[in-house]
N, C-alpha and C positions, 0 to 999 in steps of 0.2 A: 504494500500500500504506500502510495506517495504521501510523504508528510513534510512539513516545514516547522522547525522549532525556533521559538524566540522567547525572550524573557522580558518582564517588566516588573516594577516595584509598586506595591500598594501598602501603605503604612510601613511597617518594618519588615515586610515579607517580600521575597523574590518569588514571583509566580512564573511557572513554566507553561508556556502556551504551545500547543501542537495543532496546527491546521492540517486537515487531511482531506483527501479526495476519495470519498466512498466508492466511486466507480472503479478505482484502481485496486480495491481490496481483493485479495485472492485467499482461498481457504488455507493454503499452506502458510500464509502469514501468521496465523494463530499458533503455529508450532513453536514460535519464539516464546510463548507463555508456558511455564511449567504446568499450569492448570487448564491447558487448552481443551482437555477432555470434558470439562464442565460446560462447554459451549457447543457440544455436538448437535443439540436440537435448537439452538438459538437462531434467530433470523440474521440475515446478512447485515442489516443496519445495526443491530445490537452488537454483533461481532466487531464491526469496524469501530464503533464508538468505544467499546471496551478496550480494544487494542490501542487506540489513540490515547485514551486515558492512562493506560499503563505505561506507554512510552513517555508521556509527560511526567508520570510519577518517577520513572527511572532517572530522568534528567534531574528532578528535584532531589532524589535520594543521593545522586552522585555528589552533591555538595557536601554530604556527610560521609563520603567514602563507602556507601552501600551499593552493592551490585545485584541484590536479589530482587526479583519482581514481586511486588506485594500479591499475596494470594487472596482468597475470598473466604470471609468468615461465615458463621451460621446465619447471620442476619444480612448477608450479601455485602458486608462492609469490607473495605480493603484491610489487609493484615499488615501492619507496619512493623519494622524491626523494634526490638526492645529499646526503650529510651527515646524513641522518636514518635511523633504524631504526624499525621498527614491527612490530606483531603483531595478528592478528585471531583471534577465536574465537567460536563460536556453539554454543548448545545449546537445542534445542526452539524456543522463541519469543523468545530473547534473544541478542543479539550484543554482543561487547565489542571494543574496540580501544584500543591504547596506542601512542604515538610518543615517541621519545627520541633524544637525540644519541648515545647509546651502544646497543649491542646489547640488545634486550629481547624477552622472550617472555611472552605471556599465554595462559592456558587457562581455559576455563569448562566445568564438568562437572556433570551432574545426579547427585545422590547415589546411589551403588550400593545396590541391594537386598541383603539377606543372601544370597539365592540367587546373584545375579550375582557377589558378592564371592567366594563359594566356588568358582565356576566360573573366575574370572579371576585369583585370587590368585597362583598359581604362575607365571603368565606375566608378572606385574608385579613381584613381589618374591621374593627367595629366602628360605630358612628363617630366617636371621638377621634379615633385614628384617621378616619377619612377626612374629618374636618382639618386635622393637622396637615395632612397631605395636600389638601386643596388650598391651604393657606401659604404653601411654598410658591416660589416663582416658576416652578416646573409644570409642564403639562401633566394632568392627572395620570394618564397612562404611564408616563415615565416614572413619576413618583411612586405609583403603586407597584411597578415592576421592581423598583429599588427596595421597597418595603418587603415584598414577597421574597426577593433574593436574600435580603438581610436576615429574615427569619430562617430561611433554609440554611445559610452558612452558620448561624448561631446554633441551630439544632445539630448540625454536623459536628461542630466543635465540642458540644456538651452531650452528645448522644449517649455516652456511657452512664450518665447520671439521670437520663430522662425516663419517664414512665412510658409504657407502650402507647404508640399512636397519640402523642400529645396534642397535635392539631395546631393550626396557626394562631388561634386565640389564646394559646398558652404563653405567648410572649406579647407584650403590649408596647407599642411605639410611644416613646415619651418625648423624643426630640429628633429633629431632622435638619441637617446642615448641608452645605455644598459638597461635603466629602465624608460625613459620618452620620450615623443614626445611633440613638440610645434606645435600647430595648430592655424592658423590665420583665423578668421571668415570673410566672404565676405558679401556684402550687400544682396546677394541672400539668405543668411541664416536669417539675421536680420539687417535692417538698423541701429538700435540703438546699435548693437554690432560690426558693420563693422570695421575692422582694429584691433580689439582686439586679442591678442595672449593668448591662454589658454594652460596650461600644463596638459598633460594626463600621468598617471603612468601606467606601464604595467609589466606583469610577464608571464613567460612561465611555465605551469604545465603539464608535460607529453605531450599529443597531444592537449592541450588547451591553448588558449591565454586569459588572463584576463586584462581588462583595467578599470581604474577608473578616472573620471573627476569631477571637481567641479567648 
């Protein structure tokens, strides 16, 4: 599969980006993965996305001298080397990965359309959060995409402490700036983290939103 690798920084993290051409994917490309047998029945799109994500992860792990491809856990999560944390995300033909000595989550989303925003808004944010988003200088679809992505990356970073299926309303948007969001965790996410506020960093790249949380 043809891929192109680049990096960029968001907050204190170096993110590894892999752009790929799904049409160039071939079944034998998966043999590079030690766990390739787990994708025997997966669709072509899923295989290409997973491969691109693991390529990005390997670039990120290389910064720490690691050369093992992350496997897949019981909850379908990437398995990172002891002492390291990481996160992978992909959208369309782009994959991102980040690795850190501390818990970290990354999310990549394609900008919502106005129609999709109207359909999804109530499932992502409550009335007060919507009012906060509409009070920003950003178009609502962009602001909602950022909020959605921020909650996703926060959940990834703290997934080991989360209750099963916490849902988007288990984190509440408290503040929104040009490059950060503040999210407060509710007991429905994790009783041990309830009331804590987390900062999520975000950036806008073409039609993509990227968020990072730790």
